[in-house]
Biopython code that builds the backbone (N, CA, C, O; Angstrom):
import numpy as np
from Bio.PDB.StructureBuilder import StructureBuilder

atoms = [
    (1, "MET", "N", (82.867, 66.700, 101.959)),
    (1, "MET", "CA", (84.026, 66.081, 102.536)),
    (1, "MET", "C", (85.042, 66.810, 102.546)),
    (1, "MET", "O", (85.225, 67.271, 101.419)),
    (2, "LYS", "N", (85.979, 67.221, 103.453)),
    (2, "LYS", "CA", (86.711, 67.575, 104.019)),
    (2, "LYS", "C", (87.718, 68.020, 102.654)),
    (2, "LYS", "O", (88.057, 67.329, 101.694)),
    (3, "VAL", "N", (88.107, 69.752, 103.052)),
    (3, "VAL", "CA", (89.206, 69.616, 102.169)),
    (3, "VAL", "C", (89.686, 71.032, 101.953)),
    (3, "VAL", "O", (89.067, 72.008, 102.376)),
    (4, "ILE", "N", (90.570, 71.085, 101.424)),
    (4, "ILE", "CA", (92.056, 72.093, 102.159)),
    (4, "ILE", "C", (92.198, 73.068, 100.777)),
    (4, "ILE", "O", (92.761, 72.261, 100.037)),
    (5, "VAL", "N", (92.129, 73.604, 100.426)),
    (5, "VAL", "CA", (92.199, 75.113, 99.895)),
    (5, "VAL", "C", (92.754, 75.829, 99.372)),
    (5, "VAL", "O", (92.601, 76.718, 100.210)),
    (6, "ASP", "N", (93.513, 76.420, 98.407)),
    (6, "ASP", "CA", (93.919, 77.692, 98.237)),
    (6, "ASP", "C", (93.885, 78.380, 97.697)),
    (6, "ASP", "O", (94.316, 78.333, 96.545)),
    (7, "LEU", "N", (93.108, 79.886, 98.468)),
    (7, "LEU", "CA", (92.128, 80.449, 97.378)),
    (7, "LEU", "C", (93.419, 81.768, 97.010)),
    (7, "LEU", "O", (94.435, 81.738, 97.704)),
    (8, "CYS", "N", (93.307, 82.703, 96.076)),
    (8, "CYS", "CA", (93.383, 83.283, 96.033)),
    (8, "CYS", "C", (92.873, 84.297, 94.828)),
    (8, "CYS", "O", (92.954, 84.176, 93.606)),
    (9, "VAL", "N", (92.200, 85.562, 95.829)),
    (9, "VAL", "CA", (90.929, 86.310, 94.819)),
    (9, "VAL", "C", (91.618, 87.626, 94.570)),
    (9, "VAL", "O", (91.945, 88.295, 95.550)),
    (10, "VAL", "N", (91.921, 88.151, 93.107)),
    (10, "VAL", "CA", (92.082, 89.339, 92.434)),
    (10, "VAL", "C", (91.225, 90.243, 91.546)),
    (10, "VAL", "O", (90.730, 90.168, 90.421)),
    (11, "PRO", "N", (91.256, 90.888, 92.271)),
    (11, "PRO", "CA", (90.132, 92.062, 91.753)),
    (11, "PRO", "C", (90.302, 92.889, 90.288)),
    (11, "PRO", "O", (91.076, 93.790, 90.610)),
    (12, "ILE", "N", (90.108, 93.006, 89.371)),
    (12, "ILE", "CA", (90.477, 93.725, 88.873)),
    (12, "ILE", "C", (89.751, 95.388, 88.893)),
    (12, "ILE", "O", (89.040, 95.988, 89.699)),
    (13, "GLY", "N", (90.498, 95.806, 87.249)),
    (13, "GLY", "CA", (89.876, 97.238, 87.845)),
    (13, "GLY", "C", (89.982, 97.727, 88.835)),
    (13, "GLY", "O", (90.426, 98.852, 88.605)),
    (14, "VAL", "N", (89.828, 97.573, 90.032)),
    (14, "VAL", "CA", (90.166, 98.456, 91.556)),
    (14, "VAL", "C", (91.107, 99.236, 91.467)),
    (14, "VAL", "O", (91.000, 100.159, 92.275)),
    (15, "GLY", "N", (92.469, 99.305, 90.503)),
    (15, "GLY", "CA", (93.242, 100.099, 91.197)),
    (15, "GLY", "C", (94.393, 99.026, 91.770)),
    (15, "GLY", "O", (94.119, 97.827, 91.828)),
    (16, "ILE", "N", (95.957, 99.637, 92.271)),
    (16, "ILE", "CA", (96.393, 98.994, 92.986)),
    (16, "ILE", "C", (96.415, 98.659, 94.052)),
    (16, "ILE", "O", (97.477, 98.042, 93.967)),
    (17, "ASN", "N", (96.189, 98.560, 94.835)),
    (17, "ASN", "CA", (95.805, 98.250, 96.633)),
    (17, "ASN", "C", (94.282, 97.523, 96.579)),
    (17, "ASN", "O", (93.163, 98.032, 96.517)),
    (18, "LEU", "N", (94.711, 96.142, 96.628)),
    (18, "LEU", "CA", (94.334, 95.213, 96.815)),
    (18, "LEU", "C", (93.556, 94.984, 98.178)),
    (18, "LEU", "O", (92.432, 94.532, 97.958)),
    (19, "ALA", "N", (93.777, 95.129, 99.255)),
    (19, "ALA", "CA", (93.869, 95.016, 101.108)),
    (19, "ALA", "C", (92.832, 95.033, 100.642)),
    (19, "ALA", "O", (92.708, 94.348, 99.627)),
    (20, "LEU", "N", (91.414, 95.923, 101.216)),
    (20, "LEU", "CA", (90.078, 96.299, 101.431)),
    (20, "LEU", "C", (89.354, 95.483, 100.084)),
    (20, "LEU", "O", (88.147, 95.344, 99.889)),
    (21, "TYR", "N", (90.284, 95.082, 99.383)),
    (21, "TYR", "CA", (88.914, 93.875, 98.774)),
    (21, "TYR", "C", (89.265, 92.152, 99.429)),
    (21, "TYR", "O", (88.578, 91.137, 99.318)),
    (22, "ILE", "N", (90.396, 92.327, 100.012)),
    (22, "ILE", "CA", (91.402, 90.828, 100.521)),
    (22, "ILE", "C", (90.402, 90.670, 101.769)),
    (22, "ILE", "O", (89.885, 89.646, 102.215)),
    (23, "ALA", "N", (90.291, 92.014, 102.197)),
    (23, "ALA", "CA", (89.838, 91.945, 104.199)),
    (23, "ALA", "C", (88.153, 91.582, 104.040)),
    (23, "ALA", "O", (87.395, 90.812, 104.630)),
    (24, "ALA", "N", (88.050, 92.246, 103.284)),
    (24, "ALA", "CA", (86.835, 91.973, 102.836)),
    (24, "ALA", "C", (86.245, 90.569, 102.442)),
    (24, "ALA", "O", (85.139, 90.055, 102.272)),
    (25, "CYS", "N", (87.442, 90.259, 102.393)),
    (25, "CYS", "CA", (86.708, 88.423, 102.048)),
    (25, "CYS", "C", (87.321, 87.773, 102.844)),
    (25, "CYS", "O", (86.750, 86.764, 103.259)),
    (26, "GLU", "N", (88.613, 88.062, 103.331)),
    (26, "GLU", "CA", (88.705, 87.024, 104.456)),
    (26, "GLU", "C", (87.898, 87.621, 105.462)),
    (26, "GLU", "O", (88.600, 87.511, 106.467)),
    (27, "ARG", "N", (86.586, 88.326, 105.876)),
    (27, "ARG", "CA", (86.041, 88.643, 106.792)),
    (27, "ARG", "C", (84.869, 87.007, 106.658)),
    (27, "ARG", "O", (84.591, 86.162, 107.510)),
    (28, "VAL", "N", (84.419, 87.160, 105.099)),
    (28, "VAL", "CA", (83.536, 86.311, 104.888)),
    (28, "VAL", "C", (83.537, 84.941, 104.977)),
    (28, "VAL", "O", (82.599, 84.153, 104.850)),
    (29, "LEU", "N", (85.347, 84.640, 105.341)),
    (29, "LEU", "CA", (85.957, 82.627, 105.588)),
    (29, "LEU", "C", (85.652, 82.610, 106.867)),
    (29, "LEU", "O", (85.085, 81.580, 107.232)),
    (30, "LEU", "N", (85.908, 83.687, 107.939)),
    (30, "LEU", "CA", (86.170, 84.125, 109.260)),
    (30, "LEU", "C", (83.529, 83.555, 109.291)),
    (30, "LEU", "O", (82.730, 82.655, 109.551)),
    (31, "ASN", "N", (83.614, 84.736, 108.889)),
    (31, "ASN", "CA", (81.847, 84.782, 108.900)),
    (31, "ASN", "C", (81.278, 82.930, 108.628)),
    (31, "ASN", "O", (80.430, 82.470, 109.393)),
    (32, "ALA", "N", (81.740, 82.246, 107.739)),
    (32, "ALA", "CA", (81.146, 81.370, 106.721)),
    (32, "ALA", "C", (81.627, 80.319, 108.289)),
    (32, "ALA", "O", (80.973, 79.297, 108.496)),
    (33, "GLY", "N", (82.780, 80.711, 109.270)),
    (33, "GLY", "CA", (83.011, 79.740, 110.889)),
    (33, "GLY", "C", (84.370, 78.944, 110.150)),
    (33, "GLY", "O", (84.922, 78.159, 110.920)),
    (34, "LEU", "N", (84.928, 79.028, 108.888)),
    (34, "LEU", "CA", (86.062, 78.422, 108.330)),
    (34, "LEU", "C", (87.266, 78.508, 109.039)),
    (34, "LEU", "O", (87.368, 79.384, 109.898)),
    (35, "LYS", "N", (88.288, 77.664, 108.798)),
    (35, "LYS", "CA", (89.971, 78.224, 110.111)),
    (35, "LYS", "C", (90.378, 78.487, 108.580)),
    (35, "LYS", "O", (90.002, 77.852, 107.595)),
    (36, "ILE", "N", (91.169, 79.494, 108.631)),
    (36, "ILE", "CA", (91.377, 79.741, 107.219)),
    (36, "ILE", "C", (93.129, 80.512, 107.952)),
    (36, "ILE", "O", (93.532, 80.839, 109.069)),
    (37, "GLN", "N", (93.480, 80.506, 107.079)),
    (37, "GLN", "CA", (95.527, 80.389, 107.489)),
    (37, "GLN", "C", (95.651, 81.690, 105.969)),
    (37, "GLN", "O", (95.870, 81.403, 104.792)),
    (38, "LEU", "N", (95.335, 83.588, 106.786)),
    (38, "LEU", "CA", (96.196, 84.289, 105.155)),
    (38, "LEU", "C", (97.708, 83.998, 105.251)),
    (38, "LEU", "O", (98.416, 83.783, 106.235)),
    (39, "HIS", "N", (97.988, 84.056, 103.954)),
    (39, "HIS", "CA", (99.493, 84.092, 104.194)),
    (39, "HIS", "C", (99.273, 85.460, 102.334)),
    (39, "HIS", "O", (98.252, 85.747, 101.709)),
    (40, "PRO", "N", (101.385, 86.090, 102.011)),
    (40, "PRO", "CA", (101.268, 86.903, 101.339)),
    (40, "PRO", "C", (100.293, 86.397, 99.601)),
    (40, "PRO", "O", (100.310, 87.078, 98.576)),
    (41, "ASN", "N", (99.760, 85.426, 99.740)),
    (41, "ASN", "CA", (99.522, 85.447, 98.272)),
    (41, "ASN", "C", (98.098, 84.472, 97.768)),
    (41, "ASN", "O", (97.666, 83.845, 96.800)),
    (42, "GLY", "N", (97.819, 84.779, 98.894)),
    (42, "GLY", "CA", (96.378, 84.465, 99.374)),
    (42, "GLY", "C", (95.498, 83.601, 100.674)),
    (42, "GLY", "O", (95.424, 84.187, 101.754)),
    (43, "THR", "N", (95.011, 82.568, 100.575)),
    (43, "THR", "CA", (94.410, 82.343, 101.992)),
    (43, "THR", "C", (94.032, 80.330, 102.026)),
    (43, "THR", "O", (93.016, 79.803, 101.574)),
    (44, "ALA", "N", (94.744, 79.897, 102.432)),
    (44, "ALA", "CA", (93.892, 78.334, 103.144)),
    (44, "ALA", "C", (92.933, 78.320, 103.839)),
    (44, "ALA", "O", (92.655, 78.778, 104.947)),
    (45, "ILE", "N", (92.458, 77.777, 103.133)),
    (45, "ILE", "CA", (90.886, 77.122, 103.872)),
    (45, "ILE", "C", (90.877, 75.175, 104.338)),
    (45, "ILE", "O", (91.378, 74.157, 103.860)),
    (46, "GLU", "N", (90.235, 75.426, 105.195)),
    (46, "GLU", "CA", (90.362, 74.087, 106.039)),
    (46, "GLU", "C", (88.814, 74.148, 106.318)),
    (46, "GLU", "O", (88.283, 75.109, 106.874)),
    (47, "GLY", "N", (87.765, 72.406, 105.634)),
    (47, "GLY", "CA", (86.999, 72.906, 106.032)),
    (47, "GLY", "C", (85.936, 71.575, 105.007)),
    (47, "GLY", "O", (86.461, 70.750, 104.257)),
    (48, "GLU", "N", (84.962, 71.649, 105.164)),
    (48, "GLU", "CA", (84.228, 70.668, 104.460)),
    (48, "GLU", "C", (83.985, 71.592, 103.249)),
    (48, "GLU", "O", (84.311, 72.732, 102.917)),
    (49, "TRP", "N", (83.330, 70.670, 102.790)),
    (49, "TRP", "CA", (83.727, 70.830, 100.869)),
    (49, "TRP", "C", (83.079, 72.301, 100.619)),
    (49, "TRP", "O", (83.523, 73.449, 100.631)),
    (50, "GLY", "N", (81.842, 71.718, 100.393)),
    (50, "GLY", "CA", (80.187, 72.625, 100.573)),
    (50, "GLY", "C", (79.664, 73.501, 101.250)),
    (50, "GLY", "O", (78.582, 74.030, 100.997)),
    (51, "PRO", "N", (80.648, 73.834, 102.527)),
    (51, "PRO", "CA", (80.653, 75.133, 103.889)),
    (51, "PRO", "C", (82.265, 75.848, 102.211)),
    (51, "PRO", "O", (82.525, 76.881, 101.595)),
    (52, "VAL", "N", (82.530, 75.108, 102.256)),
    (52, "VAL", "CA", (84.417, 75.586, 101.448)),
    (52, "VAL", "C", (83.866, 75.873, 99.939)),
    (52, "VAL", "O", (84.274, 75.077, 99.093)),
    (53, "PHE", "N", (83.295, 76.550, 99.646)),
    (53, "PHE", "CA", (83.114, 76.378, 98.058)),
    (53, "PHE", "C", (81.702, 77.349, 98.638)),
    (53, "PHE", "O", (81.972, 78.297, 97.901)),
    (54, "ALA", "N", (80.840, 77.676, 99.140)),
    (54, "ALA", "CA", (79.694, 78.088, 99.174)),
    (54, "ALA", "C", (80.659, 79.570, 99.842)),
    (54, "ALA", "O", (80.629, 80.665, 99.281)),
    (55, "ALA", "N", (81.212, 79.374, 100.719)),
    (55, "ALA", "CA", (82.016, 80.964, 100.840)),
    (55, "ALA", "C", (82.912, 81.031, 99.988)),
    (55, "ALA", "O", (83.459, 82.116, 100.184)),
    (56, "ILE", "N", (83.449, 80.466, 99.064)),
    (56, "ILE", "CA", (84.364, 81.497, 97.604)),
    (56, "ILE", "C", (83.370, 82.025, 97.200)),
    (56, "ILE", "O", (83.450, 83.232, 97.428)),
    (57, "GLU", "N", (82.185, 81.686, 96.568)),
    (57, "GLU", "CA", (81.292, 82.330, 95.924)),
    (57, "GLU", "C", (80.617, 83.471, 96.894)),
    (57, "GLU", "O", (80.145, 84.357, 96.182)),
    (58, "ALA", "N", (80.487, 83.645, 97.820)),
    (58, "ALA", "CA", (80.777, 84.596, 99.043)),
    (58, "ALA", "C", (81.532, 85.667, 98.822)),
    (58, "ALA", "O", (81.205, 86.837, 98.622)),
    (59, "CYS", "N", (82.714, 85.087, 98.887)),
    (59, "CYS", "CA", (84.117, 86.313, 98.434)),
    (59, "CYS", "C", (83.217, 87.415, 97.122)),
    (59, "CYS", "O", (82.732, 88.534, 97.289)),
    (60, "HIS", "N", (83.270, 86.457, 95.708)),
    (60, "HIS", "CA", (82.838, 86.524, 94.903)),
    (60, "HIS", "C", (81.768, 87.822, 95.031)),
    (60, "HIS", "O", (81.902, 88.877, 94.411)),
    (61, "THR", "N", (81.231, 87.669, 95.494)),
    (61, "THR", "CA", (79.894, 88.715, 96.145)),
    (61, "THR", "C", (79.704, 89.671, 96.270)),
    (61, "THR", "O", (79.058, 90.546, 95.693)),
    (62, "ALA", "N", (80.498, 89.547, 97.380)),
    (62, "ALA", "CA", (81.266, 91.201, 98.233)),
    (62, "ALA", "C", (82.389, 91.457, 97.568)),
    (62, "ALA", "O", (82.129, 92.643, 97.365)),
    (63, "VAL", "N", (83.571, 91.289, 96.995)),
    (63, "VAL", "CA", (84.014, 91.897, 96.717)),
    (63, "VAL", "C", (83.261, 92.780, 94.803)),
    (63, "VAL", "O", (83.637, 93.818, 94.259)),
    (64, "HIS", "N", (82.475, 92.055, 94.478)),
    (64, "HIS", "CA", (81.887, 92.660, 93.250)),
    (64, "HIS", "C", (80.918, 93.586, 93.442)),
    (64, "HIS", "O", (80.311, 94.059, 92.482)),
    (65, "ALA", "N", (80.626, 94.006, 94.914)),
    (65, "ALA", "CA", (79.565, 94.585, 95.562)),
    (65, "ALA", "C", (80.133, 95.757, 95.953)),
    (65, "ALA", "O", (79.477, 96.763, 96.225)),
    (66, "MET", "N", (81.533, 95.667, 96.005)),
    (66, "MET", "CA", (82.456, 96.828, 96.789)),
    (66, "MET", "C", (83.130, 97.400, 95.706)),
    (66, "MET", "O", (84.277, 97.786, 95.931)),
    (67, "GLY", "N", (82.595, 97.565, 94.385)),
    (67, "GLY", "CA", (82.613, 97.833, 93.036)),
    (67, "GLY", "C", (83.703, 97.405, 91.468)),
    (67, "GLY", "O", (83.760, 98.036, 90.413)),
    (68, "ALA", "N", (84.522, 96.005, 91.901)),
    (68, "ALA", "CA", (84.962, 95.062, 91.322)),
    (68, "ALA", "C", (83.691, 94.708, 89.824)),
    (68, "ALA", "O", (82.527, 94.335, 89.677)),
    (69, "PRO", "N", (84.794, 95.097, 89.045)),
    (69, "PRO", "CA", (83.932, 94.462, 87.758)),
    (69, "PRO", "C", (83.933, 93.127, 87.142)),
    (69, "PRO", "O", (83.103, 92.530, 86.456)),
    (70, "ARG", "N", (85.162, 92.814, 87.608)),
    (70, "ARG", "CA", (86.138, 91.390, 87.583)),
    (70, "ARG", "C", (87.051, 90.741, 89.122)),
    (70, "ARG", "O", (87.714, 91.107, 90.092)),
    (71, "ILE", "N", (86.493, 89.572, 88.454)),
    (71, "ILE", "CA", (87.578, 88.870, 89.638)),
    (71, "ILE", "C", (87.916, 88.094, 88.840)),
    (71, "ILE", "O", (87.267, 87.552, 87.946)),
    (72, "PHE", "N", (89.785, 87.931, 89.355)),
    (72, "PHE", "CA", (90.227, 86.767, 88.720)),
    (72, "PHE", "C", (90.875, 85.830, 90.103)),
    (72, "PHE", "O", (91.588, 86.159, 91.052)),
    (73, "THR", "N", (90.097, 84.217, 89.592)),
    (73, "THR", "CA", (90.297, 83.630, 91.180)),
    (73, "THR", "C", (91.611, 82.282, 90.887)),
    (73, "THR", "O", (92.274, 82.022, 89.883)),
    (74, "THR", "N", (91.595, 82.015, 91.471)),
    (74, "THR", "CA", (93.286, 80.882, 91.834)),
    (74, "THR", "C", (91.950, 79.834, 92.738)),
    (74, "THR", "O", (90.995, 80.270, 93.380)),
    (75, "VAL", "N", (92.207, 78.852, 92.569)),
    (75, "VAL", "CA", (91.478, 77.415, 93.567)),
    (75, "VAL", "C", (92.229, 76.266, 93.599)),
    (75, "VAL", "O", (91.807, 75.681, 92.602)),
    (76, "LYS", "N", (93.353, 75.316, 94.259)),
    (76, "LYS", "CA", (93.839, 75.133, 94.199)),
    (76, "LYS", "C", (93.019, 73.639, 95.572)),
    (76, "LYS", "O", (92.512, 73.861, 96.671)),
    (77, "VAL", "N", (93.131, 72.864, 95.171)),
    (77, "VAL", "CA", (92.550, 71.720, 95.889)),
    (77, "VAL", "C", (93.130, 70.276, 96.323)),
    (77, "VAL", "O", (93.786, 69.470, 95.663)),
    (78, "ASN", "N", (92.649, 70.220, 97.708)),
    (78, "ASN", "CA", (93.634, 68.661, 98.472)),
    (78, "ASN", "C", (91.892, 68.343, 98.813)),
    (78, "ASN", "O", (90.920, 69.046, 99.090)),
    (79, "THR", "N", (92.143, 66.906, 98.616)),
    (79, "THR", "CA", (91.453, 66.035, 99.277)),
    (79, "THR", "C", (92.011, 65.516, 99.601)),
    (79, "THR", "O", (93.220, 65.709, 99.475)),
    (80, "ARG", "N", (91.509, 64.522, 100.229)),
    (80, "ARG", "CA", (92.394, 62.529, 101.425)),
    (80, "ARG", "C", (91.228, 62.260, 101.911)),
    (80, "ARG", "O", (90.376, 62.998, 102.406)),
    (81, "THR", "N", (91.267, 60.627, 101.650)),
    (81, "THR", "CA", (90.372, 59.665, 101.360)),
    (81, "THR", "C", (91.023, 58.853, 103.025)),
    (81, "THR", "O", (90.382, 58.646, 104.056)),
    (82, "ASP", "N", (92.653, 58.517, 102.692)),
    (82, "ASP", "CA", (93.697, 58.026, 103.420)),
    (82, "ASP", "C", (93.634, 59.064, 105.086)),
    (82, "ASP", "O", (94.206, 58.369, 105.926)),
    (83, "ARG", "N", (93.520, 59.376, 105.239)),
    (83, "ARG", "CA", (93.468, 60.049, 107.066)),
    (83, "ARG", "C", (93.399, 61.302, 106.634)),
    (83, "ARG", "O", (93.568, 61.894, 105.567)),
    (84, "ASP", "N", (92.998, 61.657, 108.142)),
    (84, "ASP", "CA", (92.160, 63.362, 107.919)),
    (84, "ASP", "C", (93.681, 64.449, 108.440)),
    (84, "ASP", "O", (94.546, 64.173, 109.270)),
    (85, "GLN", "N", (93.524, 65.796, 107.515)),
    (85, "GLN", "CA", (94.464, 66.422, 107.684)),
    (85, "GLN", "C", (94.379, 67.311, 107.726)),
    (85, "GLN", "O", (93.548, 67.678, 106.895)),
    (86, "THR", "N", (95.190, 68.899, 108.830)),
    (86, "THR", "CA", (94.553, 69.670, 108.535)),
    (86, "THR", "C", (95.850, 70.764, 108.705)),
    (86, "THR", "O", (96.880, 70.661, 109.373)),
    (87, "LEU", "N", (95.437, 71.690, 107.952)),
    (87, "LEU", "CA", (96.388, 73.041, 108.094)),
    (87, "LEU", "C", (97.875, 73.244, 108.421)),
    (87, "LEU", "O", (98.734, 73.686, 107.658)),
    (88, "GLU", "N", (98.095, 72.647, 110.306)),
    (88, "GLU", "CA", (99.153, 72.834, 110.740)),
    (88, "GLU", "C", (100.010, 71.548, 111.175)),
    (88, "GLU", "O", (100.913, 71.496, 112.010)),
    (89, "ASP", "N", (99.126, 69.858, 109.859)),
    (89, "ASP", "CA", (99.680, 68.896, 110.056)),
    (89, "ASP", "C", (100.713, 68.561, 108.633)),
    (89, "ASP", "O", (101.557, 67.666, 108.592)),
    (90, "LYS", "N", (100.266, 69.899, 107.093)),
    (90, "LYS", "CA", (100.825, 70.003, 106.380)),
    (90, "LYS", "C", (102.349, 70.535, 106.183)),
    (90, "LYS", "O", (103.351, 70.056, 105.653)),
    (91, "VAL", "N", (101.930, 72.262, 107.139)),
    (91, "VAL", "CA", (103.174, 72.762, 107.453)),
    (91, "VAL", "C", (104.203, 72.028, 108.216)),
    (91, "VAL", "O", (105.421, 72.034, 108.038)),
    (92, "ALA", "N", (103.467, 71.363, 109.141)),
    (92, "ALA", "CA", (104.206, 70.323, 110.818)),
    (92, "ALA", "C", (105.289, 69.866, 109.817)),
    (92, "ALA", "O", (106.446, 70.266, 109.951)),
    (93, "SER", "N", (104.923, 69.010, 108.789)),
    (93, "SER", "CA", (105.490, 67.521, 108.132)),
    (93, "SER", "C", (106.778, 68.408, 107.224)),
    (93, "SER", "O", (107.872, 67.845, 107.170)),
    (94, "VAL", "N", (106.636, 69.659, 106.589)),
    (94, "VAL", "CA", (107.744, 69.849, 106.865)),
    (94, "VAL", "C", (108.656, 70.696, 107.541)),
    (94, "VAL", "O", (109.753, 71.190, 107.283)),
    (95, "GLU", "N", (107.965, 70.706, 108.362)),
    (95, "GLU", "CA", (109.485, 71.960, 109.409)),
    (95, "GLU", "C", (110.092, 70.584, 110.256)),
    (95, "GLU", "O", (111.308, 70.418, 110.351)),
    (96, "ALA", "N", (108.952, 69.471, 110.954)),
    (96, "ALA", "CA", (109.923, 68.623, 111.191)),
    (96, "ALA", "C", (110.975, 68.037, 110.437)),
    (96, "ALA", "O", (111.922, 67.803, 111.188)),
    (97, "LEU", "N", (111.336, 67.502, 108.554)),
    (97, "LEU", "CA", (112.169, 67.934, 108.001)),
    (97, "LEU", "C", (112.504, 68.036, 108.076)),
    (97, "LEU", "O", (113.310, 67.315, 108.666)),
    (98, "LEU", "N", (112.850, 69.745, 107.472)),
    (98, "LEU", "CA", (113.520, 71.026, 107.500)),
    (98, "LEU", "C", (114.536, 71.048, 109.650)),
    (98, "LEU", "O", (115.643, 71.476, 109.977)),
    (99, "GLN", "N", (113.944, 70.693, 110.098)),
    (99, "GLN", "CA", (115.186, 70.314, 111.758)),
    (99, "GLN", "C", (115.707, 68.434, 111.001)),
    (99, "GLN", "O", (115.432, 67.460, 111.702)),
    (100, "GLN", "N", (115.943, 68.361, 110.539)),
    (100, "GLN", "CA", (116.265, 67.290, 109.832)),
    (100, "GLN", "C", (117.456, 67.361, 109.367)),
    (100, "GLN", "O", (118.398, 66.666, 109.748)),
    (101, "LEU", "N", (117.499, 68.553, 108.167)),
    (101, "LEU", "CA", (118.466, 68.492, 107.477)),
    (101, "LEU", "C", (119.433, 69.296, 108.036)),
    (101, "LEU", "O", (119.467, 69.474, 109.253)),
    (102, "PRO", "N", (120.299, 69.851, 107.210)),
    (102, "PRO", "CA", (121.724, 70.921, 107.130)),
    (102, "PRO", "C", (120.926, 71.723, 106.936)),
    (102, "PRO", "O", (119.704, 71.747, 106.795)),
    (103, "GLU", "N", (122.299, 72.910, 106.938)),
    (103, "GLU", "CA", (121.686, 74.119, 106.637)),
    (103, "GLU", "C", (122.134, 74.423, 105.253)),
    (103, "GLU", "O", (123.062, 73.737, 104.826)),
    (104, "ARG", "N", (121.744, 75.131, 104.656)),
    (104, "ARG", "CA", (122.266, 75.849, 103.288)),
    (104, "ARG", "C", (124.012, 75.908, 103.840)),
    (104, "ARG", "O", (124.334, 76.329, 104.951)),
    (105, "GLY", "N", (124.668, 75.563, 103.144)),
    (105, "GLY", "CA", (126.172, 75.821, 103.048)),
    (105, "GLY", "C", (127.274, 75.353, 103.841)),
    (105, "GLY", "O", (128.469, 75.627, 103.734)),
    (106, "GLN", "N", (126.407, 74.254, 105.032)),
    (106, "GLN", "CA", (127.517, 74.151, 105.417)),
    (106, "GLN", "C", (127.771, 71.967, 105.659)),
    (106, "GLN", "O", (128.843, 71.510, 106.056)),
]
sb = StructureBuilder()
sb.init_structure("model")
sb.init_model(0)
sb.init_chain("A")
sb.init_seg("    ")
for serial, (resi, resn, name, xyz) in enumerate(atoms, 1):
    if name == "N":
        sb.init_residue(resn, " ", resi, " ")
    sb.init_atom(name, np.array(xyz, "f"), 0.0, 1.0, " ", f" {name:<3s}", serial, name[0])
structure = sb.get_structure()
């Protein structure tokens, strides 16, 4: 089953600069061959259910191996059976609607 996931991995007990840990997780996702889109509060992932969730587990393994004693992760899962949808499709549909709406304050 194809899935689009929004993933936010937060290592706990490693200080306030988390970029090194997030980069390690991003590398895991890339190495898994998944389509990803990094954003300020997480990563959107597109792929088949099994490989996506195996990669999330691998992110935890990698971040723990870097010394994080605890990880808090949120995962939002989106599946569809009526049609195939990509990350780009989801963004494009909203952007198209924005083009039709008047600017605020007008």
